[in-house]
C-alpha positions in Angstrom: -119.8 75.9 -112.2 -122.7 74.4 -110.2 -121.8 71.8 -107.6 -118.2 72.9 -107.2 -116.2 72.0 -104.1 -113.1 73.6 -102.8 -111.1 70.4 -103.1 -111.8 70.5 -106.8 -109.3 73.1 -107.1 -106.6 70.4 -106.7 -107.3 69.9 -110.4 -106.3 73.6 -110.9 -102.7 72.5 -110.3 -102.8 70.6 -113.6 -103.9 73.8 -115.4 -101.2 75.8 -113.8 -98.3 73.3 -114.2 -99.2 70.7 -116.8 -101.0 73.0 -119.3 -99.5 76.6 -118.9 -96.3 75.8 -117.1 -95.0 73.1 -119.5 -96.2 74.8 -122.8 -95.4 78.4 -121.9 -92.4 78.2 -119.6 -90.7 74.8 -119.4 -90.4 74.1 -123.1 -89.1 77.6 -124.2 -86.7 77.5 -121.1 -85.2 74.3 -122.2 -84.8 75.5 -125.8 -83.3 78.8 -124.7 -80.9 77.3 -122.3 -79.7 74.1 -124.1 -80.9 74.7 -127.8 -81.7 70.9 -127.8 -84.9 69.6 -129.2 -83.7 66.0 -128.2 -83.5 67.1 -124.5 -86.8 68.7 -124.8 -88.2 65.4 -126.2 -86.5 63.5 -123.4 -88.0 65.6 -120.6 -91.5 65.4 -122.2 -91.0 61.7 -122.4 -90.1 61.5 -118.8 -93.3 63.4 -117.9 -95.3 61.0 -119.8 -93.2 58.1 -118.6 -94.3 58.8 -115.1 -97.6 57.2 -116.2 -95.9 53.8 -115.6 -96.5 54.6 -111.9 -100.2 55.2 -112.4 -101.5 51.7 -111.7 -99.1 51.6 -108.6 -100.4 54.9 -107.4 -104.0 53.9 -107.9 -103.5 50.4 -106.4 -101.8 51.8 -103.4 -104.4 54.4 -102.8 -107.1 51.7 -102.9 -105.2 49.2 -100.8 -104.2 51.6 -98.0 -107.1 54.1 -98.4 -104.6 57.0 -98.5 -106.2 58.9 -101.5 -106.2 62.2 -99.6 -102.5 62.0 -98.5 -101.3 61.1 -102.0 -103.3 64.0 -103.5 -101.6 66.5 -101.2 -98.2 64.9 -101.9 -98.9 65.3 -105.6 -99.5 69.1 -105.2 -96.3 69.4 -103.1 -94.3 67.6 -105.7 -95.6 70.0 -108.3 -94.2 72.9 -106.2 -90.8 71.2 -105.7 -90.5 70.6 -109.5 -91.0 74.3 -110.2 -88.5 75.3 -107.5 -85.8 73.0 -109.0 -86.6 74.5 -112.4 -86.1 77.9 -111.0 -82.6 77.2 -110.0 -81.7 74.9 -112.9 -78.9 75.7 -115.3 -77.9 73.7 -118.3 -77.3 70.3 -116.8 -79.6 67.7 -118.5 -80.0 65.7 -115.3 -81.7 68.7 -113.7 -84.3 68.9 -116.4 -84.7 65.2 -116.3 -85.5 65.4 -112.6 -88.0 68.3 -113.2 -89.7 66.2 -115.8 -90.0 63.2 -113.5 -91.4 65.2 -110.7 -94.0 67.0 -112.9 -95.0 63.7 -114.4 -95.4 62.1 -111.0 -97.5 65.0 -109.6 -99.7 65.2 -112.6 -100.3 61.4 -112.9 -101.2 61.2 -109.3 -103.7 64.1 -109.5 -105.2 62.6 -112.8 -105.6 59.2 -111.1 -107.0 60.5 -107.7 -109.2 63.5 -108.6 -111.6 61.7 -110.9 -111.6 58.7 -108.5 -113.0 60.9 -105.7 -115.8 62.1 -108.1 -116.7 58.8 -109.6 -116.5 56.8 -106.4 -118.7 59.2 -104.6 -121.3 59.7 -107.4 -124.7 58.0 -106.9 -125.9 58.0 -110.6 -124.9 59.3 -114.1 -126.2 62.8 -113.3 -124.0 63.2 -110.2 -121.0 61.8 -112.2 -121.5 64.2 -115.1 -122.0 67.3 -112.8 -119.0 66.3 -110.6 -116.5 65.7 -113.5 -117.7 69.0 -115.2 -117.0 71.0 -112.2 -113.6 69.3 -111.5 -112.4 70.1 -115.0 -113.8 73.6 -114.8 -111.5 74.2 -111.9 -108.6 72.9 -114.1 -109.4 75.6 -116.6 -109.9 78.2 -114.1 -106.2 77.5 -113.2 -105.3 77.9 -116.9 -107.3 81.2 -117.1 -105.5 82.8 -114.0 -102.1 81.5 -114.9 -102.4 82.3 -118.5 -103.5 85.9 -117.8 -100.7 86.5 -115.2 -98.0 85.0 -117.5 -99.3 87.2 -120.4 -99.1 90.3 -118.2 -95.7 89.4 -117.0 -94.5 88.8 -120.6 -96.0 92.2 -121.6 -93.9 93.9 -118.9 -90.8 91.8 -120.0 -90.5 89.8 -116.7 -87.9 87.2 -117.2 -89.1 83.6 -117.6 -87.2 82.5 -114.5 -89.2 85.1 -112.4 -92.4 84.0 -114.1 -91.9 80.6 -112.4 -92.5 82.3 -109.1 -96.0 83.0 -110.2 -96.7 79.4 -110.7 -95.1 78.4 -107.4 -97.3 80.9 -105.6 -100.4 79.5 -107.3 -99.6 75.9 -106.5 -99.1 76.7 -102.8 -102.4 78.5 -102.7 -104.1 75.3 -104.2 -102.3 73.1 -101.6 -103.6 75.3 -98.8 -107.2 75.1 -100.2 -107.1 71.3 -100.4 -105.6 70.9 -97.0 -108.3 73.1 -95.4 -111.1 71.5 -97.5 -110.1 67.9 -98.4 -112.2 65.6 -100.7 -114.5 63.0 -99.3 -112.9 59.8 -98.0 -113.2 56.7 -100.1 -114.0 53.3 -98.7 -112.5 51.3 -101.4 -114.6 48.1 -101.0 -117.8 49.9 -100.8 -117.2 52.2 -103.8 -116.1 49.2 -105.9 -119.2 47.3 -105.1 -121.3 50.3 -105.9 -119.4 50.9 -109.1 -120.0 47.2 -110.1 -123.7 47.6 -109.4 -123.9 50.7 -111.5 -122.2 48.8 -114.4 -124.5 45.8 -113.9 -127.4 48.0 -114.8 -125.9 48.4 -118.3 -125.7 45.0 -119.8 -123.9 46.3 -122.8 -120.9 47.3 -120.9 -120.9 44.8 -117.9 -120.8 41.7 -120.3 -118.7 42.9 -123.2 -115.3 41.4 -122.1 -111.8 42.7 -122.4 -111.6 43.7 -126.2 -113.5 47.0 -125.7 -111.4 47.9 -122.6 -108.2 47.2 -124.6 -109.4 49.1 -127.7 -110.4 52.0 -125.6 -107.0 52.2 -123.9 -105.2 51.9 -127.3 -107.3 54.8 -128.7 -106.4 56.9 -125.7 -102.7 56.1 -126.2 -102.6 57.1 -129.8 -104.8 60.2 -129.5 -102.3 61.5 -127.0 -99.8 61.9 -129.9 -101.9 64.8 -131.1 -103.3 66.2 -127.9 -100.1 66.2 -126.0 -97.8 67.4 -128.8 -100.1 70.1 -130.1 -101.1 71.4 -126.6 -97.8 71.1 -124.6 -95.6 72.0 -127.6 -98.2 74.2 -129.2 -97.0 77.6 -128.1 -93.4 76.8 -129.1 -94.6 75.2 -132.5 -96.7 78.3 -133.2 -93.7 80.5 -132.4 -91.3 78.6 -134.7 -93.7 77.7 -137.5 -96.0 80.7 -137.7 -93.8 83.3 -135.9 -96.4 84.1 -133.2 -95.1 85.4 -129.9 -95.3 83.1 -126.9 -97.1 85.9 -124.8 -100.0 85.8 -127.5 -100.2 82.0 -127.1 -100.5 82.5 -123.3 -103.3 85.0 -123.7 -105.0 82.6 -126.3 -104.8 79.8 -123.8 -106.4 82.0 -121.1 -109.3 83.0 -123.4 -109.7 79.4 -124.5 -109.9 78.3 -120.9 -112.6 80.8 -120.2 -114.6 79.3 -123.1 -113.8 75.8 -121.7 -115.3 76.5 -118.3 -118.6 77.2 -120.1 -118.3 74.5 -122.7 -117.6 71.9 -119.9 -121.0 72.7 -118.4 -122.6 71.8 -121.8 -120.5 68.6 -122.1 -121.6 67.6 -118.6 -125.2 68.0 -119.3 -124.9 66.2 -122.6 -123.2 63.3 -120.7 -126.1 63.3 -118.2 -128.6 62.9 -121.0 -126.8 60.5 -123.4 -123.8 59.0 -121.5 -120.1 59.7 -122.1 -119.4 57.9 -125.4 -120.9 60.6 -127.8 -119.1 63.4 -126.1 -115.8 61.4 -126.5 -116.4 60.7 -130.2 -117.2 64.4 -130.8 -113.8 65.4 -129.2 -111.9 62.9 -131.4 -113.5 64.3 -134.5 -112.4 67.8 -133.5 -108.8 66.4 -132.9 -108.8 65.2 -136.5 -110.0 68.5 -137.9 -107.5 70.5 -135.9 -104.6 68.1 -136.7 -105.5 68.2 -140.4 -105.7 72.1 -140.5 -102.3 72.4 -138.7 -100.8 70.0 -141.1 -102.2 71.8 -144.1 -101.2 75.4 -143.1 -97.7 74.6 -141.7 -95.1 76.4 -143.8 -97.7 78.6 -145.4 -98.2 82.3 -144.9 -101.3 82.5 -142.7 -102.5 85.2 -140.3 -101.4 84.8 -136.6 -105.1 84.4 -135.7 -105.3 81.0 -137.6 -102.9 78.9 -135.4 -104.1 80.6 -132.2 -107.7 79.8 -133.2 -106.8 76.2 -133.8 -105.1 76.0 -130.4 -108.4 77.4 -128.8 -110.5 74.7 -130.6 -108.0 72.0 -129.6 -108.3 73.1 -126.1 -112.1 72.7 -126.1 -111.8 69.2 -127.5 -109.1 68.3 -124.9 -111.3 69.6 -122.1 -114.1 67.3 -123.3 -111.9 64.4 -123.8 -110.1 64.7 -120.4 -113.4 65.1 -118.6 -115.1 62.2 -120.2 -112.5 59.3 -120.5 -112.4 58.6 -116.7 -116.2 57.9 -116.9 -115.8 55.6 -119.9 -113.0 53.8 -118.2 -115.2 53.3 -115.1 -117.8 51.7 -117.4 -115.5 49.4 -119.3 -112.9 48.4 -116.7 -113.3 45.4 -114.4 -110.8 46.8 -111.9 -111.2 48.8 -108.6 -111.7 52.5 -108.9 -108.3 54.1 -108.4 -106.6 51.2 -110.2 -108.9 51.7 -113.2 -107.9 55.4 -113.4 -104.3 54.4 -113.0 -104.5 52.0 -116.0 -106.1 54.8 -117.9 -103.4 57.2 -116.9 -100.8 54.6 -117.9 -102.0 54.7 -121.4 -102.5 58.5 -121.4 -99.0 59.1 -120.0 -97.5 56.4 -122.2 -98.9 58.1 -125.3 -97.7 61.4 -124.0 -94.2 60.2 -123.4 -93.7 58.2 -126.6 -95.4 61.0 -128.6 -93.1 63.7 -127.0 -90.0 61.6 -127.5 -90.8 61.1 -131.3 -91.6 64.8 -131.5 -88.3 65.8 -130.0 -86.4 63.5 -132.4 -88.5 64.7 -135.3 -87.8 68.4 -134.5 -84.1 67.8 -134.6 -84.1 65.9 -137.8 -87.0 67.3 -139.9 -88.0 70.6 -138.1 -90.8 71.8 -136.1 -93.5 71.4 -138.7 -92.9 67.7 -138.7 -94.6 67.4 -135.3 -97.9 68.2 -137.1 -97.5 65.1 -139.4 -96.8 62.9 -136.4 -99.8 64.2 -134.6 -102.1 63.7 -137.6 -100.9 60.0 -137.9 -101.6 59.4 -134.1 -105.2 60.6 -134.4 -105.9 58.5 -137.5 -104.7 55.4 -135.7 -106.8 56.3 -132.6 -109.9 56.8 -134.8 -109.3 53.3 -136.4 -109.3 51.8 -132.8 -112.5 53.8 -131.9 -114.2 52.3 -135.1 -113.1 48.8 -133.9 -114.4 49.6 -130.4 -117.7 50.6 -131.8 -118.0 47.5 -133.9 -117.0 45.3 -131.0 -119.6 46.9 -128.7 -122.4 46.8 -131.2 -121.7 43.1 -132.0 -121.8 42.2 -128.3 -125.0 44.1 -127.9 -126.6 42.2 -130.8 -125.3 38.9 -129.2 -126.8 39.8 -125.9 -130.1 40.8 -127.4 -130.4 37.5 -129.4 -129.8 35.5 -126.3 
């Protein structure tokens, strides 16, 4: 975790709330209290639907230079969402509110945190190192939260009281970021510097809008797999493979420990070869995991198998989430935070649409049907990546010929 900064722990709130909180507590709580897969899908869709605000958040941060303020507000919104969930009963509107607040907080952090790193990086080495340490902090949050929830589950602490653990951790993160804030961003300067960095790479600076659009489309459809199998993963494993939720929490914590070290390798790979190869590798792992989940669903397999697949998926997600802000910065013609906002719009849109379809599919076809939906999503994403690669190579040949 070289080069880590205390403000990087703002990303830990995503590990606490978006990864462990939703997967281990929010989803099971909704099912236990309401027995409605449709409501679960609606809440997840609202979390993803908050991505519609991502370009607005990014544009506002760039326009008014309020990146730091919005980052602290996002952390506070995460806390308020958990507080409301703690007192929620069975009214659908309460869970909708929780979903919206979690979504807004997560979207703002996913837009702003990479922006701080990318805008302040002087070269590809700084960028790779900064993004790696940022996402290592995210998985540090997953480790701590997953272990605490696993211990609480072992001692039969009610899920409502487990929410108190998450609230305490988010408050600690908010205090850390308030004491040690990220570097300020001068939007005009950072945008010019970003444009200068891009201009050094002719293949990306002159390739037009097609690769940017195909990249966003690939991100949208890949979220069908990553969001459904990660956020719904512990619930799916419980219902399809009869694996206890506490074991899934422990598996997520172990996986997060692995991710902390694997992100270091991914960051170094990016420094040597750029971000695209790392992204391609993550998508191939998505395909492998999605296919194996689809093949084993409904079969009598050892509990280790689905947990191992979940661990492997988390490694691919950690690489994917770390690397796509850098790719967006290379392909997009927009200002820094707006670029990350547009990226988040597609990420959250894929998350929301995928979750809504998953919820409807659970009610109509059962839990195992989510694996089919996820596999279809990653296949479409890989087709988009193939077109993106062809488009980029064609443009490079054109530029070389000229």
